[in-house]
N, C-alpha and C positions, 0 to 999 in steps of 0.2 A: 176664814180659814183657807179658802181657795187662794187668796192673795198671798197669804203667808207661805203657803206651800210653794208658790211660784218663786218667791224670794229665796227660800231655802234651796230650791233646785238650782237657781242661778248661782248661789254662793257655793254650792257643792261643785258645780261645773268649773267655776273660776278657780277654786282651790285645787282641783285636779289638774287644771292647765298649769297653775303655778308650780305644782309638784313636778310635772313633766318637764318644764323648762329648766329645772335645776338638776335633773337626774343624769345628765351626760357625764360620764367618767371613763377613765381608762387606766390600764396598768400594763407596763412594759416589762418584758423579760428578754434578755439577750442570750442567744444560744452560743456557747463557746466550745470550740473543738480544738484539738492540738494534733498537728501532724508531726510525728517524730522524725528524726533524721533518717534518711534512707540507708546510711552506713553507720555502724557502730564498731569502734576499735577498742579492744581491751587487752589486758595481759592474759596470756594463755596459762602461764605458770610463773608467777613473780619470783618464786624461790629459786628458779634456775639461773637468775641473773647474778648471783653472788658466788664468788669462788676465791681461790688463793693462788699464789705464785711461789714456787720453790726458790728460795733465795740463792741456792747454789747453782742451779741450772737455768732458772727463768721459766721452767715448764709450768704451765697453768693447769688448773683442775677443770678446764674447759667449760666455763659458764656460758649461758645462752641468753639472748634477748628473744622473747617469745610473744607472739601476738595472735589474737583471734579477731577475724574480720567477719562481720555479719552485714549483709547488704540485700536490699530488694531492688537495687538498680543495676543496669547492665554496664559492662565495661565501657561502652561508648559514652556513658554518662559521667564516668568518673576516671580520674587518673590517680593511681595508687603509687606512692613513692616511699622508699625506705632510705633514709639519710643518716649519716653518722657524723658526730662532731667531737673534737677533743679540744680541751681548753688550753690555751698557751698564755705565757706571761706577757707577750708583746703583740699578739695578734688576735686576742679574743678566741672565740670558737672557730676552729678551722676544720675543713673536711678530713675525716679520719679514714676514709677508704682509699685504697690504691691497688694497683695491679703489679705483680712481679712474676715474670716467667709464666704468664697466663694463669696465675693463681690470684684469687681475691684475698686481700689482707685488710685487717683493721688495726689501727694504731690506738693503744691505750696510753694515757698520760697520767703522771702523778698529779694529784689534786691538792696537795699541800701548798699553801700560799707561797712558802719559801722555796718550794721545789718544782714549781710548774715548769714544764718544758717550754722552750721558746720555739719560734717558727723555724729556726735553723735546724733544730733537732728533728722536727717533722719533715722538713724538706730533705734532710740527709737520708732519712729512711726511704722517702719516696723516690730518691734519685736512682734507685736500682743497685747502687753500690754503697750501702751503709757502712760506716766505720764505728768502731766501739766508742771512740772518744767524741764522735760527732752527733750523737743523739741521746744525750743525757736525759733521764727521766721520761723517756718514751720507749715503748716496746711494741713490736708488731707481731701479730699472730694471723695465721690463715683462717678464713671463715668458710663454713659450710652451711648451706640453707637446706632445711628439711621442710618440705611442703606437704600439707594434708588438705585435700580438696581445694587446692590452688593450682592453676595451670602452669605458671612460670614466675621466676624471679630472675631477671637478667640485669647485669651491671651495665649501665649506660653512662654517657658523659654529656652533661648539659649545664651550661653556665647558669641557667635560670634556677637550677637546684644546687648550685654551689660546686659543680664539677661532677665527680663520680657519685652515682647513686644506683639503687635498684629499682627497676620498673616492675611492678607487680601486676600480673594478669589473673583475674579471678576465673575467667572462662565462664562455664555454666554454673559454677558453685555460688551459693548464697551464704555459705558458712564454712570458713576455712581457717587453718592455722599455719603460721609461719614461725619456724624456730631457727634463729641464726646462732650458731655455736662457734666459738673460737677454738682453734686446735691447741694441743698441749705444748707443742714445740715452737718457740719464737723464731722468727726469721733470723738467719745468721747475722751476727754483728749488730743486733738491735737490743740485746740484753747484755748488760755488763754489771757484774757484782760490785765493781768499783764506782761506776758512774750513775747507776740507777739507784736512787736513794729509796730506803724503806718507806712504805706508806701505802696508801690506797691508789690504785691505778684504774682509770675508767675511760669509757667512751659513752656518749649518749646517743642511743639509736631511736629514731623517730619514724613511725609509719604514719603517713598522711593520706587521706582521701580528699582530693580536690574535685569539686563539682565543675564539669566542663561547661563552657558557655552554651 
């Protein structure tokens, strides 16, 4: 019995060792986190962007492009730009902003395929001396910017942004609104009941936050 006991003891020890040699295991988990963008741009009030034009006078109902900017980054980290484009038949999308007598203007263009303005129409308006027959299907209106919790919006000229654009400075704000409204009265000699065909007229306004290097 003593001999048998020793054998059993040895067998138990061996089995325990065998169990230990196969017990190594592992399980991995990956921790995933997401950093949201430091800047978010959205429509402040989308319904403001739609209006109408009086066919007799060219006067508009003064629609607006409106934006909300939320950021947790300082101005030195971002460049905020507001750009405008109008579609032409022979030049694609071209800059829709221009200045006349120290006032800022926006050009709207007919978007019907058969009535798109050409670049001559746009350039005629931007020349400073537009003629009724020279800018068919393009109409210019003065613009006004209303800023809420935004330090400034100044028109600048930089070829990197396609010419004239607005430079937006948030200042100390991390949540602000910008509303750009077109005036009711078109620039003289840019609306013609004979040359501006009925249809939808528009310009596309884009506010961009570019991360600085």
